[in-house]
MDTraj code that builds the backbone (N, CA, C; nanometers):
import mdtraj as md
import numpy as np

residues = "MET SER ASP GLY SER PHE THR VAL LEU ALA ASP ALA LEU VAL ALA GLN GLY LEU ALA THR ARG GLY THR MET MET GLY ARG PRO CYS LEU ARG ALA ASN GLY ALA TYR PHE ALA SER GLY GLY HIS VAL GLY ASP ALA LEU VAL VAL LYS LEU PRO GLU ALA ARG VAL ARG GLU GLU VAL ALA ALA GLY ARG GLY VAL PRO PHE ALA PRO GLY GLY THR PRO PHE ARG GLN TRP LEU GLU ILE THR ASP PRO SER ALA HIS ARG ALA ARG GLU LEU LEU PHE GLU ALA LEU GLU PHE VAL ALA GLY".split()
xyz = np.array([
    [0.0850, -0.1170, 0.0000],
    [0.0000, 0.0000, 0.0000],
    [0.0899, 0.1238, 0.0000],
    [0.0668, 0.2148, -0.0934],
    [0.1469, 0.3361, -0.1019],
    [0.0832, 0.4481, -0.0206],
    [0.1587, 0.5534, 0.0022],
    [0.1052, 0.6691, 0.0747],
    [-0.0049, 0.7397, -0.0037],
    [-0.0176, 0.7080, -0.1330],
    [-0.1216, 0.7670, -0.2161],
    [-0.2411, 0.6747, -0.2345],
    [-0.2464, 0.5671, -0.1569],
    [-0.3557, 0.4722, -0.1713],
    [-0.4831, 0.5267, -0.1093],
    [-0.5949, 0.4735, -0.1521],
    [-0.7235, 0.5161, -0.0974],
    [-0.7267, 0.4975, 0.0533],
    [-0.6827, 0.3837, 0.1013],
    [-0.6900, 0.3534, 0.2441],
    [-0.6114, 0.4538, 0.3276],
    [-0.4885, 0.4821, 0.2901],
    [-0.4045, 0.5751, 0.3656],
    [-0.4653, 0.7152, 0.3649],
    [-0.5068, 0.7618, 0.2476],
    [-0.5626, 0.8962, 0.2368],
    [-0.6973, 0.9065, 0.3085],
    [-0.7795, 0.8036, 0.2976],
    [-0.9102, 0.8036, 0.3642],
    [-0.8931, 0.8068, 0.5155],
    [-0.8028, 0.7271, 0.5673],
    [-0.7790, 0.7253, 0.7115],
    [-0.7436, 0.8647, 0.7622],
    [-0.6591, 0.9355, 0.6890],
    [-0.6164, 1.0693, 0.7309],
    [-0.7328, 1.1682, 0.7300],
    [-0.8149, 1.1673, 0.6252],
    [-0.9274, 1.2612, 0.6175],
    [-1.0328, 1.2332, 0.7236],
    [-1.0594, 1.1069, 0.7493],
    [-1.1573, 1.0710, 0.8522],
    [-1.1047, 1.1124, 0.9896],
    [-0.9770, 1.0884, 1.0158],
    [-0.9176, 1.1250, 1.1441],
    [-0.9231, 1.2759, 1.1677],
    [-0.9137, 1.3539, 1.0606],
    [-0.9186, 1.5000, 1.0711],
    [-1.0614, 1.5531, 1.0757],
    [-1.1603, 1.4641, 1.0610],
    [-1.2994, 1.5060, 1.0629],
    [-1.3456, 1.5736, 0.9350],
    [-1.2707, 1.5564, 0.8265],
    [-1.3053, 1.6196, 0.6991],
    [-1.3971, 1.5337, 0.6129],
    [-1.4085, 1.4051, 0.6474],
    [-1.4887, 1.3126, 0.5674],
    [-1.5430, 1.2017, 0.6557],
    [-1.6438, 1.1351, 0.6032],
    [-1.6962, 1.0155, 0.6685],
    [-1.6866, 0.9001, 0.5700],
    [-1.6838, 0.7797, 0.6235],
    [-1.6764, 0.6596, 0.5393],
    [-1.8155, 0.6146, 0.4972],
    [-1.8201, 0.5462, 0.3857],
    [-1.9425, 0.4857, 0.3382],
    [-1.9074, 0.3839, 0.2320],
    [-2.0075, 0.3382, 0.1596],
    [-1.9838, 0.2506, 0.0453],
    [-2.0628, 0.3035, -0.0729],
    [-2.0079, 0.2813, -0.1893],
    [-2.0701, 0.3213, -0.3147],
    [-2.0428, 0.2095, -0.4145],
    [-2.1473, 0.1487, -0.4660],
    [-2.1331, 0.0371, -0.5600],
    [-2.0468, -0.0739, -0.5012],
    [-2.0591, -0.0954, -0.3710],
    [-1.9849, -0.2011, -0.3047],
    [-1.8397, -0.1682, -0.2751],
    [-1.7967, -0.0475, -0.3055],
    [-1.6589, -0.0073, -0.2800],
    [-1.6557, 0.0895, -0.1613],
    [-1.5449, 0.0900, -0.0878],
    [-1.5329, 0.1887, 0.0191],
    [-1.5286, 0.3281, -0.0430],
    [-1.5873, 0.4250, 0.0248],
    [-1.5865, 0.5604, -0.0296],
    [-1.5792, 0.6617, 0.0833],
    [-1.5608, 0.7869, 0.0432],
    [-1.5616, 0.8997, 0.1359],
    [-1.6722, 0.9949, 0.0959],
    [-1.7321, 1.0565, 0.2001],
    [-1.8386, 1.1535, 0.1785],
    [-1.8066, 1.2801, 0.2571],
    [-1.8561, 1.3912, 0.2057],
    [-1.8494, 1.5189, 0.2764],
    [-1.9813, 1.5897, 0.2516],
    [-2.0429, 1.6391, 0.3561],
    [-2.1731, 1.7058, 0.3442],
    [-2.2746, 1.6190, 0.2705],
    [-2.2662, 1.4884, 0.2900],
    [-2.3599, 1.3953, 0.2280],
    [-2.3294, 1.3575, 0.0850],
    [-2.2240, 1.4143, 0.0260],
    [-2.1903, 1.3868, -0.1145],
    [-2.0654, 1.2986, -0.1235],
    [-2.0704, 1.2017, -0.2129],
    [-1.9536, 1.1169, -0.2381],
    [-1.8479, 1.1985, -0.3125],
    [-1.7205, 1.1811, -0.2753],
    [-1.6150, 1.2509, -0.3484],
    [-1.4921, 1.1657, -0.3755],
    [-1.4827, 1.0483, -0.3165],
    [-1.3681, 0.9613, -0.3422],
    [-1.4063, 0.8175, -0.3132],
    [-1.3375, 0.7271, -0.3823],
    [-1.3664, 0.5855, -0.3664],
    [-1.2428, 0.5046, -0.3981],
    [-1.2454, 0.3803, -0.3532],
    [-1.1426, 0.2868, -0.3948],
    [-1.1690, 0.2484, -0.5400],
    [-1.0647, 0.2187, -0.6139],
    [-1.0777, 0.1901, -0.7562],
    [-1.0925, 0.0438, -0.7894],
    [-1.0814, 0.0147, -0.9175],
    [-1.0935, -0.1218, -0.9688],
    [-0.9781, -0.2115, -0.9281],
    [-0.8572, -0.1561, -0.9321],
    [-0.7377, -0.2376, -0.9146],
    [-0.6726, -0.2064, -0.7812],
    [-0.6569, -0.3061, -0.6988],
    [-0.5881, -0.2891, -0.5715],
    [-0.6506, -0.1803, -0.4873],
    [-0.5683, -0.0887, -0.4431],
    [-0.6117, 0.0188, -0.3550],
    [-0.6033, 0.1527, -0.4285],
    [-0.6425, 0.1525, -0.5552],
    [-0.6383, 0.2738, -0.6371],
    [-0.7326, 0.3784, -0.5799],
    [-0.7183, 0.5006, -0.6250],
    [-0.8005, 0.6110, -0.5788],
    [-0.8838, 0.6645, -0.6946],
    [-1.0126, 0.6843, -0.6677],
    [-1.1052, 0.7423, -0.7644],
    [-1.1614, 0.8687, -0.7003],
    [-1.1625, 0.9796, -0.7752],
    [-1.2103, 1.1068, -0.7208],
    [-1.3145, 1.1694, -0.8128],
    [-1.4032, 1.2494, -0.7514],
    [-1.5056, 1.3216, -0.8257],
    [-1.4565, 1.4641, -0.8498],
    [-1.4517, 1.5021, -0.9763],
    [-1.4047, 1.6337, -1.0177],
    [-1.4971, 1.6886, -1.1252],
    [-1.4891, 1.8180, -1.1530],
    [-1.5654, 1.8697, -1.2661],
    [-1.5248, 1.7952, -1.3944],
    [-1.6185, 1.7773, -1.4829],
    [-1.5944, 1.7013, -1.6059],
    [-1.4718, 1.7516, -1.6824],
    [-1.4548, 1.8826, -1.6905],
    [-1.3397, 1.9391, -1.7627],
    [-1.2075, 1.8986, -1.6973],
    [-1.2046, 1.8919, -1.5645],
    [-1.0828, 1.8508, -1.4944],
    [-1.0524, 1.7035, -1.5189],
    [-1.1556, 1.6209, -1.5252],
    [-1.1345, 1.4792, -1.5564],
    [-1.0704, 1.4681, -1.6939],
    [-1.1237, 1.5416, -1.7917],
    [-1.0659, 1.5375, -1.9272],
    [-0.9198, 1.5836, -1.9282],
    [-0.8879, 1.6880, -1.8511],
    [-0.7497, 1.7369, -1.8436],
    [-0.6553, 1.6302, -1.7885],
    [-0.6960, 1.5670, -1.6811],
    [-0.6115, 1.4647, -1.6190],
    [-0.5929, 1.3446, -1.7117],
    [-0.6974, 1.3055, -1.7797],
    [-0.6884, 1.1941, -1.8743],
    [-0.5945, 1.2313, -1.9889],
    [-0.6111, 1.3517, -2.0441],
    [-0.5262, 1.3965, -2.1553],
    [-0.3793, 1.4027, -2.1147],
    [-0.3535, 1.4357, -1.9881],
    [-0.2161, 1.4441, -1.9384],
    [-0.1593, 1.3068, -1.9002],
    [-0.2416, 1.2026, -1.9095],
    [-0.1954, 1.0676, -1.8791],
    [-0.1868, 1.0364, -1.7311],
    [-0.2556, 1.1157, -1.6486],
    [-0.2489, 1.0949, -1.5041],
    [-0.3699, 1.0215, -1.4485],
    [-0.4598, 0.9806, -1.5366],
    [-0.5779, 0.9085, -1.4917],
    [-0.6570, 0.8559, -1.6087],
    [-0.7568, 0.7767, -1.5751],
    [-0.8484, 0.7226, -1.6758],
    [-0.9904, 0.7466, -1.6262],
    [-1.0859, 0.7585, -1.7194],
    [-1.2240, 0.7743, -1.6746],
    [-1.2665, 0.6526, -1.5928],
    [-1.3339, 0.6757, -1.4836],
    [-1.3832, 0.5662, -1.4003],
    [-1.5063, 0.5083, -1.4691],
    [-1.5000, 0.3812, -1.5018],
    [-1.6080, 0.3152, -1.5759],
    [-1.6343, 0.1774, -1.5170],
    [-1.6981, 0.1728, -1.3995],
    [-1.7150, 0.0436, -1.3322],
    [-1.7980, -0.0577, -1.4093],
    [-1.8936, -0.0135, -1.4877],
    [-1.9762, -0.1057, -1.5652],
    [-1.9476, -0.0975, -1.7140],
    [-1.8366, -0.0315, -1.7488],
    [-1.8006, -0.0160, -1.8894],
    [-1.8357, 0.1211, -1.9447],
    [-1.9281, 0.1921, -1.8823],
    [-1.9648, 0.3259, -1.9265],
    [-1.8972, 0.4276, -1.8349],
    [-1.8141, 0.5164, -1.8917],
    [-1.7433, 0.6139, -1.8072],
    [-1.8385, 0.7094, -1.7356],
    [-1.8057, 0.7374, -1.6110],
    [-1.8764, 0.8398, -1.5344],
    [-1.8045, 0.9714, -1.5645],
    [-1.8759, 1.0702, -1.6147],
    [-1.8145, 1.1945, -1.6629],
    [-1.7353, 1.2693, -1.5561],
    [-1.7780, 1.2631, -1.4322],
    [-1.7125, 1.3413, -1.3274],
    [-1.6254, 1.2566, -1.2346],
    [-1.5894, 1.1385, -1.2764],
    [-1.5085, 1.0525, -1.1904],
    [-1.3814, 1.0108, -1.2616],
    [-1.2689, 1.0254, -1.1917],
    [-1.1362, 0.9950, -1.2451],
    [-1.0699, 0.8884, -1.1597],
    [-1.0201, 0.7844, -1.2248],
    [-0.9374, 0.6859, -1.1549],
    [-0.7923, 0.7278, -1.1753],
    [-0.7249, 0.7568, -1.0667],
    [-0.5894, 0.8117, -1.0724],
    [-0.4898, 0.7010, -1.1051],
    [-0.4092, 0.7249, -1.2079],
    [-0.3066, 0.6270, -1.2458],
    [-0.1666, 0.6783, -1.2138],
    [-0.1535, 0.8068, -1.1803],
    [-0.0251, 0.8632, -1.1392],
    [0.0038, 0.8102, -0.9988],
    [0.1103, 0.7336, -0.9809],
    [0.1359, 0.6716, -0.8513],
    [0.1876, 0.7675, -0.7433],
    [0.2094, 0.8927, -0.7782],
    [0.2634, 0.9893, -0.6831],
    [0.1653, 1.0160, -0.5686],
    [0.2109, 0.9958, -0.4457],
    [0.1262, 1.0211, -0.3301],
    [0.0891, 1.1684, -0.3227],
    [0.1818, 1.2565, -0.3581],
    [0.1549, 1.4004, -0.3557],
    [0.0426, 1.4348, -0.4525],
    [0.0481, 1.3806, -0.5717],
    [-0.0547, 1.4077, -0.6735],
    [-0.1895, 1.3521, -0.6286],
    [-0.1901, 1.2334, -0.5721],
    [-0.3149, 1.1738, -0.5244],
    [-0.3770, 1.2608, -0.4161],
    [-0.2957, 1.3111, -0.3233],
    [-0.3472, 1.3993, -0.2175],
    [-0.4057, 1.5270, -0.2757],
    [-0.3358, 1.5855, -0.3725],
    [-0.3850, 1.7091, -0.4359],
    [-0.5233, 1.6867, -0.4978],
    [-0.5378, 1.5787, -0.5722],
    [-0.6652, 1.5518, -0.6378],
    [-0.7736, 1.5157, -0.5379],
    [-0.7372, 1.4491, -0.4308],
    [-0.8356, 1.4164, -0.3278],
    [-0.8901, 1.5442, -0.2634],
    [-0.8023, 1.6379, -0.2312],
    [-0.8487, 1.7639, -0.1728],
    [-0.9262, 1.8478, -0.2735],
    [-0.8875, 1.8402, -0.4003],
    [-0.9645, 1.9093, -0.5043],
    [-1.1060, 1.8509, -0.5119],
    [-1.1174, 1.7200, -0.5021],
    [-1.2491, 1.6536, -0.5035],
    [-1.3305, 1.6931, -0.3816],
    [-1.2670, 1.6995, -0.2660],
    [-1.3357, 1.7404, -0.1435],
    [-1.3899, 1.8830, -0.1584],
    [-1.3090, 1.9720, -0.2095],
    [-1.3527, 2.1111, -0.2325],
    [-1.4668, 2.1166, -0.3335],
    [-1.4599, 2.0335, -0.4361],
    [-1.5639, 2.0313, -0.5404],
    [-1.7004, 1.9967, -0.4823],
    [-1.7070, 1.8949, -0.3983],
    [-1.8379, 1.8551, -0.3442],
    [-1.8804, 1.9395, -0.2244],
    [-1.7829, 1.9936, -0.1524],
    [-1.8168, 2.0734, -0.0347],
    [-1.8612, 2.2146, -0.0734],
    [-1.8260, 2.2544, -0.1969],
    [-1.8692, 2.3838, -0.2476],
    [-1.8012, 2.4952, -0.1787],
])
top = md.Topology()
chain = top.add_chain()
for i, resn in enumerate(residues, 1):
    res = top.add_residue(resn, chain, resSeq=i)
    for name in ("N", "CA", "C"):
        top.add_atom(name, md.element.get_by_symbol(name[0]), res)
traj = md.Trajectory(xyz[None], top)
């Protein structure tokens, strides 16, 4: 498990009182103000975050993620992070938190 894994990042946000745990489509997830903003991914302990659609496209174009498509159809506002950098994963997680918290 890397420092950028869903489990490590989720534990930190929950401990700080910034998020609560839940499940979404059978996967562990994080919520803020009742809205889902992060989840465990398809492979291992990957991180999936909710971002504005344009930001998802930017990250995909830059090669730092892929559209999250659990049933084969991509979710427009969800990005599965493929950049293994823990720093990058944290940045996107906080961006997702800000996006749903408004």
